[in-house]
Each structure stands twice: as C-alpha cells, then as structure tokens.
N, C-alpha and C positions, 0 to 999 in steps of 0.2 A: 950608795945611799949619800946623805948630807954628811957635811964635818960635824963633830962634835961640838963646833961652836956656834952652829947655825941655830936659830931661835925655832921654835917649835913652830910646824906648819900650821894654818889655820884650818881647824878641823872640828866640829861639832860633837862635843861628846855628853852621852847621858852616864850618870853614875849610879851603881848600885842596884841595876835593873835586875829583877827576879827573872832568872830562867824558866821558871813556873809560867811567865807570862811569854816566854819566846819558844816553847816547845810543844809539841802535840802530846806529849805525856803528861805534862803539867806537874812536872817536879823540878826542883834543884833550887839551890841558893841563888845570891845575886851575881852578875857580871861585875867587876869594878868599874870598867868602863865599856861602853858600847858606843860604836861608830858606826853609822849609817851612811854608806858611801854610794852616792848616785851613778859614779862611774869609775874606771880605772885609776886617773889620776889621784881620786880622793881614796882609793885603796891604798896606793902607793904612799900617801900621805899618812896614813894609818900604820903602815908597816913602818916608816920612818920614825914616826911617834914613838912606837913600841920599842925600836931600836934605842933611841935617845935615852928612853926613861928606863931602860932593861925590863920591860913588860914582857912575861910571855903573850903570845900571840895566838888568837883561834878565830878562824873564819866560820861564820853562822850561816847555814843555808836557811832551808824551811822550819829546822829544829823538829823535823820529822824522823829522824833517826839518830837520836840523841838522848843520853841518860846523865844528867848533870849530879854532881855530889851536893848534900844538902848543905854543906859549907860554901858553895859556890865555886867561882873561878876568879882568882886574884890575878888578872890580867886585863888585856885590852880584847874585845870582842868585836870582829868588823864584818858588816853584812852587806854585800854588795847588791844594791837595789835597782841596779840596771834591768830594764825590760825588753831591750830592742831585740826585735826580730826582723830578718830580711830572708826574701825568697827569690832564687836564682834558678830559672830554666836550664836543663841541661838535656834537652831531647825528651828521652823516657824517662828522665828523673829530674829532679828539683834539689837544688843544694838549699839547705836551711841553716842559717847563721842565728843561733839564740845566745842571749847574754845570759850571764850566770844568774843573774835576778828573775829570769822569767819563771813563773809558776809551772812545773813539770806538766800537769795534766792542761794546761792552757795550749802549750806547744801541740801535745797529741790532739786535742779538740780541732785546732786550728789545721794540723796537717791532714787530718782523717776527713775535714770539711772539703777541702781542696781535691780529695780523690787520691791520696797519698798513703802508702803502706808503709810497713816497717816498724811503726810504733803502735799499733792499735792493741795490742795485747798488753801494753804497758799501761792502759787508761785508769784512772782513779788512784794512782799512786799520788801520796802526798810530797811535797818538798819542791826544790827548786832545780832547774837545769844543772847548775853548777855541781849539785852532789852528783849526778847521774854516771858521769864516767868513772867518778872515785870508785865506787863499789860495783861498778858495772851492773846498774839496776837491771833486774830481771822479773819476769813474771809469765806465767801460763804459755811458756814454749818462746818467748822472744826474751833476747839479751840487747841491751843498748850499743853494744859494742858491733853487733852486725850493722848497725846505721851509722855508726859514728865515722867522719871523714878525718876530721882533726880536731884538735883541742888548743885554744889560746891559753895561757897560763901568763903570770908574773912571778919572777923569781924573788923569793922572800928577801934574801939578803943583798942584791943588786937593785932590785926595782925593774928591771929589764923584762922587756916583754918578749914572748917566744911562742910559736906555734909547732905544736907536735902531732904528727901523722899518727892515726890509729894505730897502724902497725907496731908502733914504736911504745904503746903505752901500756904494755905487758897485760892486756885483760885476759881474765879467767873466771871463773864462778865467783860472784860476788867480790872481786877483788881487781886492781890493777896497780901499776906502779904509784899512783896518786895515793894510794890507800897504804902502801907497802914504802919501799925505799925512797920514794919522792914525797912522802908525808909532810916533811918539813922543810921541802925544797920550795914547791910551787904552791900558788894559789890558782885556780882556775877562775878564768874571766869570760870564756867564751866558749860553745861547743857548735860545731858545724857537722850537720848530719847531710848524707846523701840518699834521700827516700825515692822510691819507685812510683811512678803513675801506674795505678793498679785496681782493677775491680775486683780482685781476689783477695780476701782476708787470709791471715795466717791461722791454722788448726793445727797444733800440735800438742795440745793437751787434753786429757780425758773430759774434763767438766765442760770444755767448749765443743768437743767432737759429739758428745752425747746429745748436747741443745741443738745441733744441726742434723743428727742422725736421722734417715729416712727423708730428708727433705728432698722434694722435687725442684728441678730448675737448676738454674747455674749455682756455683759455691756462694757463700757467703761473701758480702763486700767487706772491707775495712770498717766501714760504718757499723755494720750489723754484727760484726765481732766484738768492736768497742763497747756496743749496747749490752752483749752478752756477758764481756768481762765485768761490765760495771754491775751487771745483774748479780754475778757469782761473787764480786767482793761486797758488795752490800749486805747479801745473807750472810757473809762472814764479819759485819762490821768492820770491813777493810778500807770504808769510804768513810772519810769524816763528815759526820752529820749531825747538826744541833738536835739535842734531845736524845741521841742515841747513848746509853748509859756504858758501851764499851768503846765509845769513840775517843777517851783519853789513853792513846797507847803509842807506841814506837813503831808499829807495825809488826812483821814477824820479829820476834826477839831471837831466835835461833836460827842459824842457815841450816839446810839440809845436809847431813853430813855423807861425805864420799868415802867408802870403805871397799876392802876388797870383795870378791864373789864368795870366799871362804867365811868371811865374817858376816856377810849377809845371810848366809845359810846358816849359821850359829843363830843369828837373831831370830831367824824364823824358828827354828827348832826351840828356841827359849819361849818365843811367843805362844806357840803350839802348847808347850807343856804348861804355861800359865793360862790356857783356855781362852787367849785371844781370838775372838770370832773373826774378826775383821781382817783381810789379807793385808801383808805388808807392802806398801805402793814402792817400788823401787825403778828407777830409771838409769840407762846407761849414761856413763859419765866417762872421763877422759883416762886413757891408760888402763882400759878394762874394768874400771871400777864402776861400783854401782852407786847411785845418789839415793839414800833413804829419806822418807820423809819425817821431817824431825817430828811434826804434829801426831803423827802414829805412833813414834816411839815415846811421845809424852804420855799420851793416853795409855798405850799398852803398858806402861810402867806404873799405871795405877791412878794418875791424876784424873780428875773430871773437870770438864769445862765449869767456870764457876767458882773452883777452889779459891779460898781467899786465905790471905795471910796479912792480918791487919786491914789496912785500906788499899793493899796491892790484892790484884786477883788475875786468874787465868781467865780471858775473854769467855762468856756464855756461849761464844758462837764459833769460836776459833781457839784451838788449845795453843797455837803457836803464838799469840798475843798476850801480852801480860798488860794489865790495865790498871788505872787509878781511878778507884771506885769515888776519888773525891777527899782533897787533903791527905794524900798518902804522901810519905818520905820517900826519897830516893833509897834510904837504906831498907825500907820495907820492899819495894821494887827489886834490889840486889837480894836481898834474903829470899825471896820467893824464887828468883832466878838460880840461886845457888842450892836450894833445896830440888827443883826439877832436874838441874844439872847433875847432881849428885846422885840422885835415885836413877835416872836414866843410865848413869855409869854403872851404878852398883847391879841394876837388873841385867843389862844388855852389853857391858863392857863398851859401850860408845860414847864418847865426850863430846858433847853439842858444844859449838862455838856461838857466842853471841854475833849478832848482827848490827846493834846500834855502837856507836862511838860512847866511850865513856871518858867523861872530863871532870877534873877537878879532884878527882879521887887521890887518898894518899899511898894507894897501893895498885899493883898491877891486875889487870882483868882476871887473870888465871887464879890469883892469889883471893880475890874478892869473892869470886864464885866457885873456888875449891876444885 
C-alpha cells in the first residue's frame, strides 16, 4: 500500500448514504462513506484510503443478503460496479469471466440463452456475481461451486491481485474460505465459470421434478428449467418485483440445518407428537448427516406465514423469508429472527443459523439472536 505521507488518492465519495436505499431488505442506518468503484484500480484506491484514515472497510454487493444496524456503519463502503463479461469457447464447454459487479441473474440469463448449463437452477437470485462464491450460492439442487473455475481477488492489505482455483476456495454448503478464514483478507473482483454446452437442464429438486413429471419427449432444456425455477420463486415472492408486498427481504433468512440421522429422527417424533401433518423434508448432506428444511421447522414450531412483529414479518408466501412491511427498523428484524430461532430451538433442539451478513451491530450474531 501507499506510504503514510502520500496524499489521499482521488476517489469520489458520497457521505451518510442510508443503507435502506442500498439493500433489498430496506433497513439500516447510514454508511459514513460510499465509494462506487468502476474498476479494480478504483477499488484499490478505496482500500488505500480506508487504511490511511483508519476506517473500517466493507465491500457491498447487491445488498440482497445484508442486514445493517439502525445506527449504520461508521466506515468506508465500496461497491465494485465493473460489469464486464467475456466468453471463450473450449470445445464442449465455455469459459465465462464475469466481473464482480455483473448482476447475477444477468449472467444466468445470458448463459442459458447461449445454450449453456450449470447455472439454470440459480435463476432469479438477486445480487451480484462477486457475492456468489463467498457463500457458495445454491438453490434447487445446484451450487455455484460446481461451475466455478477460479476466482480473482485483491488482497486487502497489499492491494495485490491474485487468482485462486476453485479447488482451493474451501467451498461447502453456503460457505467458503471467503466467508470464513479469508473474510478480512480478500475482495472478490472477478469469477470465472466453466459451463457445458447442453440441451439438458438440471433436475435434482422435487418442486422442479414434479413440474416435468409425465412429460413426453426429451428432458427439459436449461431454458425450460430456468423458466420453471422462476415460476417457483415468484410463487414464494423470492423474485424482487415492484408491487409485491413481500419483496423487501434478504431472501432466505436461515440456512437449512444439517443434523445427524439420530437428531432428525427425534425431530420427526417431536413433530408427530405436536400433530404436524406435513412430513419433514430432509435431504442427504455430507458425513452421513441430513439437511432439514428450515422453513418446515419454523412452521412446525408454530409460526404461520404472515406473522408479524411491528413492521417486520414472516413472508405471507414463504416461511423462510423475513420481510420489511414498510418502515421497519433493523431491531425489529433482529427481534423477529430471535423469536423464531429461540422457539425452534426450544421445540426441536435445533439452532438455526442466519444466512445474511450482519453489519454495524455492537454484538456478535449469536448474542443478538440468542
């Protein structure tokens, strides 16, 4: 980085920008500074400025997986707005290099239009490409880790650029080294994908399989699977559309917990004793564990869709989404999440882990949510 005697690099900064205007949830106090970076050199300049002024530094993506405290964030927020996309043929595959600022669904749309597979089940997910490898975005039987070739990053302290192969990124269920041990080390600037040319879409999820059950002729194409995914997501208000009262959310607020087979059996027994009619959805996970649907746990614990706490509520269409009904404070979202998590743990002995990033709070997430 620069020497301490060097002047601040030229970098346009906005001050006191409300996070409520920058996030899909629509809550949160102001960012002290916001830098919109058109390219990687501007991002490095923002890192240098934060270091020189001893400011906390946060990289903002699409704001779709973020909960910001009501007091805001007393630091420098940088958003990488580079939307460069490039395509390179590799026989039966295509290598796609997408800058971090590319809207995620724009990438999926263009890939599917080119007859490429690997991303079709991830249609309709809000946010930017740069966030995808951080939490290993996944939905309806696909995870982005399956298609990532490598990730370009900038090292926060030195400003140096580096390319990291997917095999070294530590991808796991909704996790990666970028979310864990590398969280304060790197900023993602570009992601490269290796996508197959195919006329056969991915079907690994019951909701999708049911839509194509009994179909005559060839299997559905990636374009047909994408269309089905968007239908399913719209039915759950998981596609951001104007006029939808459930649109102000951070998507799925809790991840599906992974438990032992013994624990899953106990949860089933508890549900039967409580008179829960709907069977517990469970799917194989790593190490012989089972992944339980968090939405089912929430409803089986007694919460109904539409349940509200002040201006915060459970979506009327999907129990896993917490929504801002209009004018909600972050404290109300946290309070509702805490109530849900505590009751699910009390009833089933399972602790739900939140999916969004918490920013600007004066306590750790587990302390906030109980």
